[in-house]
C-alpha positions in Angstrom: 23.6 -36.7 113.8 22.4 -40.3 113.5 20.7 -39.4 110.3 24.0 -37.9 109.0 26.0 -40.9 110.1 23.4 -43.2 108.6 23.5 -41.4 105.2 27.3 -41.3 105.3 27.4 -45.1 106.1 25.0 -45.8 103.2 27.1 -43.8 100.8 30.2 -45.7 102.0 28.5 -49.0 101.6 27.2 -48.0 98.2 30.8 -47.0 97.1 32.1 -50.3 98.4 29.3 -52.3 96.6 29.9 -50.4 93.4 33.6 -51.1 93.8 32.9 -54.8 94.2 30.7 -55.0 91.1 33.1 -52.8 89.1 35.9 -55.1 90.1 33.9 -58.1 88.9 33.0 -56.4 85.7 36.7 -55.6 85.0 37.6 -59.1 85.9 35.0 -60.5 83.5 36.4 -58.2 80.8 40.0 -58.6 81.5 42.6 -60.6 79.6 42.6 -63.2 82.3 39.2 -64.4 81.1 39.4 -63.5 77.4 42.4 -63.1 75.0 41.5 -59.5 74.2 40.3 -57.2 77.0 36.6 -56.6 76.8 36.0 -58.8 73.8 34.8 -62.4 73.4 36.5 -63.7 70.2 34.7 -66.6 68.5 36.2 -68.9 65.9 33.7 -69.9 63.2 33.7 -71.6 59.9 31.2 -69.2 58.2 30.0 -71.6 55.5 27.3 -73.7 57.1 23.8 -72.2 56.9 21.6 -71.9 58.9 24.2 -72.0 61.7 26.7 -69.5 60.4 27.0 -68.0 56.9 27.4 -64.6 55.3 24.4 -62.3 54.5 23.8 -61.2 51.0 26.4 -58.5 51.3 29.1 -61.2 51.6 30.5 -59.5 54.7 28.0 -59.7 57.6 27.9 -63.1 59.4 24.4 -64.3 60.3 22.8 -67.5 61.5 22.1 -69.3 64.8 25.6 -69.4 66.2 26.1 -65.8 65.4 22.9 -64.7 67.1 23.8 -66.9 70.1 27.3 -65.5 70.2 26.1 -62.0 70.4 23.6 -62.9 73.2 26.2 -64.6 75.2 28.7 -61.8 74.9 26.0 -59.4 76.0 25.3 -61.5 79.1 29.0 -61.5 79.9 29.3 -57.7 79.4 31.7 -58.2 76.5 31.8 -57.1 72.9 31.9 -59.9 70.3 34.3 -60.6 67.5 33.7 -63.3 64.9 36.8 -64.8 63.3 36.2 -66.7 60.0 38.3 -69.9 60.1 38.6 -72.9 57.8 37.1 -76.0 59.4 40.2 -78.0 59.0 42.2 -75.6 61.2 39.5 -74.4 63.6 40.5 -76.6 66.6 44.2 -75.6 66.2 43.1 -72.0 66.3 41.5 -72.2 69.7 44.5 -74.2 71.0 47.0 -71.6 69.9 45.0 -68.6 71.2 43.7 -67.1 68.0 40.2 -66.9 69.6 38.6 -67.6 72.9 36.2 -70.3 71.8 34.6 -72.0 68.8 30.9 -71.6 68.1 30.5 -73.4 64.8 28.0 -76.3 65.0 30.7 -78.4 66.9 29.4 -81.8 67.8 30.4 -82.9 71.2 32.2 -86.3 71.0 34.3 -88.3 73.4 37.4 -87.6 71.3 36.9 -83.9 71.3 36.1 -83.8 75.1 39.4 -85.5 75.7 41.2 -82.8 73.8 39.2 -79.7 74.6 36.8 -78.1 77.1 33.1 -78.0 76.2 30.1 -76.1 77.6 26.8 -77.8 78.1 25.0 -78.6 74.8 22.8 -75.9 73.2 21.4 -77.7 70.1 20.2 -81.2 69.5 20.7 -82.4 66.0 19.3 -85.5 64.2 19.1 -87.1 60.8 16.3 -85.9 58.4 14.8 -87.1 55.1 13.8 -84.5 52.6 11.7 -85.1 49.4 10.3 -82.8 46.7 6.8 -81.7 47.4 4.4 -83.9 45.4 7.0 -86.6 44.9 5.9 -90.1 44.0 8.4 -91.4 46.5 6.5 -93.1 49.4 9.5 -93.5 51.8 8.9 -92.0 55.1 12.2 -92.9 56.7 15.7 -93.7 55.4 15.2 -97.5 55.8 12.5 -97.3 53.0 14.8 -95.8 50.4 15.5 -99.1 48.6 16.2 -98.7 44.9 16.2 -94.9 45.1 18.8 -92.2 44.4 19.9 -90.6 47.7 22.1 -87.5 48.1 24.1 -86.5 51.1 27.1 -84.4 51.9 30.3 -86.5 51.9 32.2 -87.0 55.2 29.3 -85.9 57.3 27.1 -87.7 59.8 24.6 -88.2 57.0 27.3 -90.0 55.0 28.1 -92.3 57.9 24.4 -92.9 58.6 23.7 -94.0 55.1 26.9 -96.1 55.0 25.7 -97.9 58.1 22.3 -98.6 56.5 24.1 -99.9 53.4 26.2 -102.3 55.6 22.9 -103.5 57.0 21.6 -104.4 53.5 19.8 -101.3 52.3 20.4 -101.0 48.5 20.2 -97.5 47.1 22.2 -95.3 44.6 24.4 -92.9 46.6 25.0 -89.4 45.4 27.8 -87.8 47.4 28.5 -84.1 47.2 31.1 -81.8 48.8 28.5 -79.2 49.6 25.0 -79.8 50.9 23.5 -77.2 48.6 24.4 -79.4 45.7 22.3 -82.2 47.2 19.2 -79.9 47.2 19.9 -78.4 43.8 20.0 -81.9 42.3 16.8 -82.9 44.1 15.1 -79.7 42.8 16.1 -80.7 39.3 14.7 -84.2 39.7 18.0 -85.9 39.2 17.7 -88.0 42.4 14.9 -89.0 44.7 15.8 -87.9 48.3 18.2 -86.0 50.5 19.4 -87.3 53.9 21.0 -84.5 56.0 21.2 -82.9 59.4 17.8 -81.8 60.7 19.4 -78.4 61.2 20.1 -78.1 57.5 16.8 -79.6 56.5 14.6 -77.2 58.4 16.5 -74.3 56.7 15.6 -75.6 53.3 11.9 -76.4 54.1 11.2 -73.2 56.0 10.6 -70.7 53.2 6.9 -70.4 52.1 7.8 -71.1 48.5 10.1 -74.1 49.2 9.9 -77.0 46.8 11.0 -79.3 49.5 9.2 -81.3 52.2 10.6 -82.7 55.4 9.0 -86.2 55.8 11.1 -87.7 58.6 13.2 -86.5 61.4 15.0 -88.9 63.8 15.6 -88.4 67.5 18.4 -86.0 68.5 21.5 -88.1 68.6 24.2 -85.5 68.5 24.6 -82.3 70.3 26.4 -79.0 69.7 28.5 -77.3 72.3 30.9 -74.4 72.6 34.5 -75.6 72.3 37.4 -74.1 74.3 41.1 -74.8 74.8 41.6 -77.6 77.3 42.0 -76.3 80.8 40.2 -73.0 80.1 37.8 -73.7 83.0 37.1 -70.1 84.0 35.7 -69.0 80.6 33.9 -72.4 80.2 32.1 -71.8 83.5 31.1 -68.3 82.6 29.8 -69.4 79.2 27.8 -72.1 80.9 26.2 -69.6 83.3 25.4 -67.3 80.4 23.9 -70.2 78.4 21.8 -71.3 81.3 20.5 -67.7 81.6 19.6 -67.6 77.9 17.7 -70.9 78.2 15.9 -69.7 81.3 14.8 -66.3 79.9 13.6 -67.8 76.6 16.3 -66.2 74.4 17.5 -69.5 73.1 14.1 -70.7 72.1 13.4 -67.3 70.4 16.6 -67.5 68.4 15.8 -71.1 67.4 12.3 -70.2 66.1 13.6 -67.2 64.3 16.4 -69.1 62.5 14.7 -72.5 62.0 11.3 -71.3 60.8 9.5 -71.8 64.1 11.1 -75.1 65.0 12.5 -75.7 68.5 16.0 -77.1 68.0 17.3 -76.2 71.4 15.1 -77.9 74.0 16.2 -81.4 73.1 19.7 -80.4 74.1 18.6 -79.9 77.7 16.5 -83.0 78.2 
């Protein structure tokens, strides 16, 4: 009898425990946490390699944020949906509920924190200086670029960085382009001397074995990327933070970083 009662009790406890966990799973997948039941929808400007861009088929999104988004959704027990969005409307999209969050190399700034929720940082970004391999340029940091032609993408942190050096007296010939790929194309053709860009972009260009480029300087991490959410969406922010912590702890974030950035650890500086 005791044995039967014990077994019955264990079965009842098991049912209750399963019910509790099932309830939690349903809650995690419900519309109360995400806009679409069972789906984590991610806004992304899919035009910024190596963070997010289309594969050669022109349809499949790939890159660091894509890989991280998939891993986070799996941790949360959710499917994932990537929504390609123009950068100039990406924050309005999360505010109006077009997607749950933004994973698109979003730098955490005071102004953005005031207007949106952010998770803990997941990537540390810095300035980098890239030259052609075998270049006669001897500069080993941007302050030594006097008299040289320097390319950078307009209206980016590299633009602001070089403008600040110019204000401090550095004399160089600026080459501003709308797309960072133009900077590297012009450097490859020998039409300028150096490219200053985000370290995230630089490592992507210098990673291939047959690259003509060389990374000669990388500054300390001075900006950090985080996942952006609608202001007040504290429940999903907390769940994403827990999932991020788990991905850092089990080595997934480091693995993704090394896979995407040619063996370079771009994630650990975000947690120091």
